[in-house]
N, C-alpha and C positions, 0 to 999 in steps of 0.2 A: 148482608155485607160486613158487620159486625166479625163476624169468624174468617173471612174473606181478609182484613182486615191485620188482623191476630196473625192470621196463618207468612203472612206477607212479611208483618214484621219482628216473624219469627227467625224469617226466612232470612234477611238482611241482616239481622242478629246473628248468625250463623255463618255469613259469609263473613263479616265484620270482625267476628274472632278469628276466623281460619287465617283469614288476609294477617292478622297479629300472628297467630302461632307461628305460618311460616316465614316471616320476616323475624322473630324470634332467633326460628332455630337457625335461619341460614347468616343471621350477622356474626355465629355462631361458625360456622364454615368457608372457609374460599377457595373458590374454585372457576377458575374461567376455561373454556372451551373453543378449541380454536378448528373450524372446518374445513380448513384452508386443505388441499392435494398434498402442496410443499410446509403446510404448518409455518409459513412468514411468519404468524407473531407469537406465536413460543416461543418465550425466551429461555435459553443455556441457563445450565447451571450457575456457570460461570457471570452471566449477566446478573442472574437471583445473588451470587453471593458479593458482586459489587455494590447492587443496593440496599441490601443488609447493612451497610455499612455507611449509609448517607442519614446522618441522623437529623443535619440542620437543612433550610429550605436551598434544592438545587435548583438555580432558575435556566433556565434555558430560549434564550432569543432568534427564534426561526424568521430568516429572511427570505421566505416563500409565500409571501404576500403580494398580490397587483391582479396583471391579464395575462396570460400564459398560453401558450401552447398548449394540445392534449397533454401531449408528453409532460410536461412540467406539471401539468395540473395532476398526474398521476407521482410523479415525486410528490409532488406537497401532499397530495390523500395521504400517500404511504410512508410518509417521514411524521407523519399527525396521528397514525394509525400505532406508528412503535412507539413511538414517546404516551401514548398513552396504555400502551402495556407499560410502561414503566414507572406511570403514578399511577396502575392500578392496584402494584406490589408495593410503590411507598410512596403515600399520601405527602413527602417532600419534594416530590419532581413537582417543578410547578413548570410549566414553559406558556408560550404565547409566538402567533406570527404575526410579525411586523413589515409593510412595505417602507424601508428604508428611504426609496426617493420617494414618497407622497407626497410630501412638499416640494413643489417645482422653486422654490425662490431659495432652496436651501440644500439643491441638486445638487449640484460643482464641489460643494463643503463636503458632504457626507461622503461622496463616491473618493475624493481627495481624502479623506480619513481613513475610510475602508480599503481603501491604495496600500495607504501605509502600514496598514497593519496585514497586510497579506490576504487579506478578501478580492480575491479576482475575482473582477463581472464576468458574466456570458453574456452574449448581443445575442435573442432569438426572433427570431418573424414569428409574427403573430397570423394568420389566415383566417380571414373570416368570406366565403364563397366570394374567394377571387380578389380580397384585397390582402393587403399586405402591409404589414406596419414590423417598426424594429423596435424593441424592449431590451432591457439591460436586465436583467437576472442575476442577484447578490445568492449561488446557490450555498450558501452557509448558515453556519448556526454557533451563537457564545454560546457557552456551559460554564455558570459562577458558581461559584460554594464553598462559605469561608471568605470572602473575597480576593480567590484564586476565580483565573478566568483561564477559559485555552479554547481556542476555533474549533468546530466542525466539520469538515467539506464533505457537502451533499450528493455533488456532481465526478463522476471518476471522468476525469480524462481518457478517452480512446481513442490514441491518431486512426483517421479516416472510418471510426465509427457515426455509425447515425446519430444523430439525437436519441432517436427510441431506443439503441443498441446499449448510447451511452446509461439511458436512466437506467436499462432492467439492469444492467452492471452495477449501477448506484445501489437501487433497492436491496441485491444481494450484502451490499456493503453496510449494508445503515446501523444495525445491530452492532456490528465487531467498532464501527466509529464513535455512536452513540457510549458504547460500553469502554470503550478504551478514553475514550475521552473522562466518563467519571471516574476511569479508574485512575486519570494523570491527577487530575483534583481533590479525590477526597484521599487517595493514600499520598503519605508521606513515602519521601526516596528511603530504599535500605541498600538496591544492590550498589557497584562500584565496577566502573568500565574505566580501562587505561588506556591510554595513546600510547605506541613502544615511537619512542624516537632514539637516535644515536646510529643509526649504519642508513642515514640519506631518504627518511620518512620524506613522504606530502610534508608543506606550512601547513600550519594551521591552519591559515588565510584557505587554501584550496581544498579544508574540509569542512569550512566554519558551518555552512547551512547543517552537514550531516550533524558536527557535535551540536550544535543551535537545537537541534532535534530530539535529539539523545538527552541533551541538559532535561527537557521537562520532565523526563520520568526518572532518572538514573544520576547517580554523579558521577563525573567524568572528568579525570584528570590527565595528566600529560605521565610517564614513566618511559624516563631517560635508561637505557644500557650502556652508558659510559662509566658509570658510578660498580660496573661488576667487574672490571680488572681490579679496582684498589679493592673493593668489599663485595665479595662474591656471596657470602654466607649475608650477610644485612640487604643487600639486595631482593636475593630470593624471598625473604623473611618479610620484606615487605611490600613485592609481588602480589606475595599470596594473601597476602587480605583483600585483593581486588576480586572480583565476580568475572572478568572477562578482559581479555587484551585484544588491540584490535593493531598489528601490523598492515598497514596501509602503503606500499610502491617504496617497498625500501631499495636503494642503489647502491650500497656499501656492503662488503663482507661480514657475517654475524662468525666473531670469534669462536672456538670451542667453550669457552667460559661460561657466554649469553646464549650459549645455545642451550648450554645447558639447563642455566636461569630459566628459559623457554620451557626445554621439557620436564623439569621438575614442579614450574608451576602446573604444565599440565597432566601433569601426573597424579596432581592433588586436587583433582577436580575441576581446574583454571578453565573456563571455555574461552574460544581462542575466533578470531575473523579476522582468514590471512588473502591481501587482497597481491597478489607478487605477479612482478613479471619476470617473467626469465628471459626476453629482448630487449636490449637499446635502444629504443628510436623513439622520438617523438615525431609530432604533427608540425613543431615550430621548426624541425631541424631540417625540414624539406620545406621551407622558405626562404629560399636561396635563387643565387643566378641561372643557378644549373638544374633546383626546383627536383636534388636528390638526397638523399645521404642512404648510409650503409647503416642495415639493420644485421648487430652482433648479439650473441648469446652474455647475458648475465651471472656473476661468477660470486652468484650470493652466500656459499659454502651450506647450502641448507639439506644439500640433494639425498645426505643420509638422513637427515632426521625426517624429510618426508616419504623416503622410500619406507621408517619402520614405521612408519602409519598408515602406509598402505596406498601410496599415489605418489605421481609422479608426475612435474609441469613441463613439457618439454620445452627446449629452447629450439622455435619455433613461432611461425604464424601463422593463423587460421585466414584464410581467404576464403571471401562468402558473396554466391551469389544475392544473395539478401543480405546488403550492404543498407545503411544511413547515407544519407546525404554528405558530400559538405560545396562548402563558395570558395567558389574560385574569378577571378576577377578576368572579366573577358575585353577583348575590343579594346582600342587606344588608350595611352593614359592621358588622365585628365578628365575635362566634365565627362568624354565617351567613357569611360570605365564603368562595366556595369558587372555584375556579380552573377555567377551561372550556378547552378546547382548538381553538383554530379554525384552519381553513387562508387563511393568508394569501398573498393572491395576487401580494404584491412580494417573494417569498420562494420563490422557484425549486427545486422538489428533482428536480436534475440526475442522471440514471442515466446512465453514462458506455456509448457504443455503439463506440465506435471499436475497431479491431484495435490502435491504437497500442501499447506494451510501458506507458506514461505511465499511461496511462488502463484497460485493460486490466483485468479481475477486479478494480477498487475499488466500495467501496461506493456509496453516493447519495450524493450530497455536498449542501449547505445555503447555496444562497448569501442574500443581502440586500440590496436595492434595487438587484440588478446594471442595466449598460448592455447594449445590444446592440454585436457588435463588425463594420463594415464590412469589405470584405476589400476591396481595391482590385490592378487587373493591374500585374503587377512583372514582374520576371527572381526574385521569392524562391517558394522552394515553402513554401506552404502547408498545415497540415493541421488541421482542428479536431479539439479535445479534447476541449471540450463542447459542448454547445448545449441550446435549451429543450423544453418537451417542441412537438410539434405545434400541442397548442393554446393558443400564448403570442401575442403582438402585444405592437409597442413603444406605447409612451405619451409624448406631448412633455411639455418640461417650458418653463416652470414650469408644478406643477398640485398641486392639496391633495390632501394624503395623511392621509384619518382612516381610526380603530379602526372606526366603523362599514361599513367594508366588508366585516368578514367576516360580515355577513348577504347579502350582497351571492350571488344564484347566475347568474351569468354563463352569454350563452344558449355555445354552443360555434359559433353558424354568427358571432358576432363576433371569433371566433378560427382559423376558417376559410382555410387559404392562408398565412398568417403566422407560422406559426412554426419552429422548427426556426431560431432565435436564434445564432450564433456567442455563447460564452462564451468562452471559452477559447484560444486557437488560437497552433501550434508554427509558426515561422518560419526557416528554413533556408538559406541562397545566402550571396551575398554581397552585402553593403548598401554603399548609394551616401550619402554623405554629404551631411545638409540643406547645409552651408557650402560645396557643391560650386558653386565660379562664385558666390559671393558674399563678399562684405567680412569676412572673421574678426571674432569679440568681442574677443578678442584675441591678439597674433602669435606663429605658435607654427612651430616652424622644419619640426619633424618630421611638420606638417600630413595627412593622408590623404585623401585628396577618393573614394578606395572601397576598404574594407575586403576583407580576409583571410575563406576559407569562416568562417561563424557560426552563430549559434542564435540566440534567442531568445521567451521563452514571451512572450503578455500575457492576463491574465489583466483584466475588464470588473468587477472586484470586489473591494475589497478588504478586507473584512470576512474574505474566506473564510480567510483567516491568523490572523483575532483569534479569540483562546481567551478566554471567561467567565476572570470570578474568584471564588472563594469568598466568605464573608461576614467571615473572615480576608485578604480581599482574598490570598488565594496563588492563582498560575493553575491551572486548571484544564486535561484534556488539551482538546488540540486537536481540535474537532470535534464537544466535546458539549454539550448543549444540558439546562443545570442545571432550566428553565424546563418541560420534556417529556419529561427523562430518557433522550433520547434520543442516539445514536451517530453521525455520520455520517463518511464516508469524505474528510473537508478534509485530513487531518495525511497518511496514506497519499498523497494525490494528489500534495499540496505537493510532501513528501520526495520520491515519483518524479520532479517536475519536477527538481529539484535534482540528484538521482542524472545523469538525461540531457541536462541540462546539463554535467555536470562528470566523467561516467563516460568513460573511453576505456575498459574494460575488456570492457565489453558485459553487465556482471554485468544493466545494467535489461531486457535482450533476451530472460531469463530469465522471465519472467513472463507470455512469448507462450506458453509451455507447456501444451499440454491433455492432459488426463487422462479417460480412461473409465471412471469408477467401478460397476460392476452392487454394488445395494442389494439387502439382500430385502425382500420386501412384507409387512411384519407380521402385518396382516391375513390374509392366507394364511397364512402359518406358526400363526397361532391357529387359525383353522380346523380345519387339517391336521396340527395338532401330532403328532398319536398317528402320523396313516401317516408322516408325516417322521421322529419319532422312530426307526421302525421303519425305514425304510429308510435314515437315514444309522448306526445302531449296532446295529441285529437282522441286517439283508441281512449286510454284511462278515462278520460270525459264520457264517450259515448257510453261506459261503461257503467259510470255512476249513474247516468242517468238512467238507464234500463234500467237498476236496478232498487234508481229509487219510485220509478214508476210504481214496476211490480212491486215493490214491498207497500206502498200506499195499496194497490188494488187489492190488496193479498187480505192488507189489513180491514176496508172497509169489507169487503164479502165476509168477512170473519165475525165484525164486531157491529155494520152497517142495522 
């Protein structure tokens, strides 16, 4: 017996020694293994680089705690998994899941405060064996670092999609959403964005939501081209201090001096986001007694500039059967007036189909009186980001636009082989100056006839960046249509454009991550509820019972 005890003691000491050595050696190395087929828990190099800059506690409050249907439980689980990955690489990441509506007495006050911060809730239906209850869910998180906070959207809005489809799209978006938020609150602003003014561009109030969003990551200010007429060289030198220029729906002609300033800004590496209307027509101009207005071409004096860069915006309108609705008053005047939604063929509803990270996984966008972009042959790489549906065509101008067209039932044959018209295009390469081998509008010692590697994005609709106003003339969220109560993907797309043009860390590329998320079939679960419950709950108990009896029997037989 003494020899047996000594042998067992040696085995125990050896086991403890091996465990201690393994832990000591393991503490010197760090490795995580992602066994999922789509590598959904493997963080990108960009995310890891952002985490390396987190030197202080980064607190994340996730408001996904409570009674949810299966789809939201999946979103909750995936959110926890991705946050655990962040925490594994940096212990300064601290997160907690909170139920903001747990206290019934403060429910209304908390909901009001969340809405004021832009944290909109989602009403979901919880089903349990035929019983349905309504629950309010806040699919948001708040990230805080050194006193600076930002909100993180966890659920993507997709028109016409089921909750399950929204969750799948949202899970693909989680790493980008959190990495972008961490980047916003941990890094100081460095790059500058100029909003060009002086040629009848959109008022700041009509771009307020876009400007507010851009301001979170970049410095943004107004640059007026009026000073070019008096001091062109000084204006150009000042504009060169900016990294990106946004030209949003100009309505007045550009002078040759102003064009040269923009041209040389591009030649010197300045990025540009052009939102151009080539035709003069507005929805407001249709709300008159006749219900019609004349659409006619704009003369912005930019054709030669655009032609040199490799494109042309036609003086036409895109008419698309895949259209977003407008709300028109119907019935008698007075209390009997009702609003009915009709498809408006001059407002294409555009679903991104490209794999480019700018438009990938973005919801449908709403255009208004957009024009076609014609691509020309040159040495510039061109990527079509958005295009009209296959059942669309160009309408020449001038043309009379009438609200009565909502009653039209166009034949698909009219649109055959005329669709897929480019509406937003990314240009990348070395641009040539429009003033190369030409007399300069003003003398410039540092004139560049050819530029360095550069990027620009051209969108043939200035209204894509316009936000509506509420009854108190306060800006609404970009992409939200108060007349039809629909939210489009305009804001996400435009912010992606800015990030792509300015982002040198590769953050935007995380958006291309693909996740295959299997979800339960609710109907099958309900039909086989008892059997599934028996398999998932009862079968493990039966197996453990059999194992227990078998283990006891064999032990008694051996040592009895």
